[in-house]
C-alpha positions as CSV (number, residue, x, y, z in Angstrom):
1,M,-0.2,0.4,-0.4
2,G,2.7,2.5,1.3
3,V,6.6,3.0,-0.7
4,D,9.8,1.9,1.7
5,R,10.4,5.5,2.6
6,K,14.1,4.7,2.6
7,I,14.2,5.0,-1.3
8,L,13.9,8.8,0.1
9,D,18.0,8.2,0.6
10,S,18.9,6.8,-2.9
11,H,22.0,8.4,-4.0
12,A,19.0,9.7,-7.8
13,V,16.4,10.6,-5.4
14,K,19.0,12.8,-3.4
15,R,20.3,14.0,-7.1
16,L,17.1,14.4,-8.6
17,K,15.8,17.4,-5.4
18,T,19.2,18.6,-5.3
19,R,18.5,20.0,-9.0
20,L,15.3,20.8,-8.7
21,N,15.8,22.5,-5.4
22,A,18.4,24.2,-7.3
23,L,16.3,25.7,-9.9
24,L,13.5,26.9,-7.7
25,D,16.4,29.0,-5.8
26,E,16.9,29.9,-9.7
27,Y,13.7,31.4,-10.2
28,L,13.5,32.9,-7.1
29,L,16.2,34.5,-7.8
30,H,15.5,35.8,-11.1
31,D,14.2,39.2,-11.8
32,G,11.1,38.2,-14.4
33,W,8.7,35.2,-14.2
34,G,9.9,31.7,-15.0
35,H,8.4,28.2,-15.3
36,L,8.6,25.2,-14.4
37,E,7.3,22.0,-14.4
38,M,7.8,18.1,-13.7
39,D,6.4,14.6,-15.3
40,M,6.5,11.3,-13.4
41,K,6.1,8.5,-15.0
42,I,5.9,4.9,-13.9
43,L,8.5,2.3,-15.5
44,S,8.9,-1.5,-15.3
45,R,11.0,-3.4,-12.8
46,H,9.8,-0.3,-10.0
47,Q,11.5,2.3,-11.3
48,K,9.8,6.4,-12.0
49,E,11.5,8.5,-15.0
50,V,10.4,12.0,-13.6
51,V,11.1,15.5,-16.1
52,I,11.9,19.2,-15.5
53,R,11.6,21.1,-17.5
54,A,12.9,24.6,-16.8
55,G,13.6,26.4,-20.2
56,R,16.0,23.3,-20.3
57,E,15.2,19.2,-19.8
58,Y,16.8,17.3,-16.9
59,R,15.9,12.9,-17.2
60,F,16.1,11.7,-13.7
61,V,15.0,7.2,-13.6
62,V,14.9,6.7,-9.5
63,D,13.9,3.3,-8.3
64,F,10.7,3.1,-5.5
65,Q,8.9,-0.3,-4.2
66,N,5.8,-0.7,-3.5
67,A,5.0,-2.4,0.3
68,Q,2.9,-4.9,-2.0
69,A,5.4,-6.2,-4.3
70,A,7.3,-9.2,-3.8
71,G,11.3,-9.4,-4.5
72,T,14.0,-7.1,-2.7
73,A,15.1,-3.8,-3.6
74,V,16.1,-2.3,-6.8
75,Q,19.2,-0.6,-7.0
76,S,19.6,3.2,-7.5
77,Q,20.6,4.8,-11.0
78,N,22.4,7.3,-12.2
79,V,21.0,8.4,-15.2
80,A,22.5,11.9,-16.6
81,P,19.5,14.5,-17.7
82,F,19.4,15.0,-21.1
83,G,18.7,17.9,-23.7
84,K,20.5,20.7,-23.9
85,G,20.6,20.9,-19.6
86,N,23.5,18.1,-19.6
87,E,25.6,17.8,-16.7
88,T,28.9,15.6,-16.1
């Protein structure tokens, strides 16, 4: 029914939160207006794809496991953002 909250401590989720916080800070400090959009979709193998659009696109794939799902948790993956916002 719920999701294991330990997943929120994974490296991939921390990268996602760091990027989202940095983008929000940029918009708050900007003199004009901004548009921030986030889409999330469920992938196979207990993963979610999160795409953040903020002038650039940032793509993250993070693991999640429904508490009702059987088996062990999948290891977290680091997926680099794509588009003009590529990072190393």
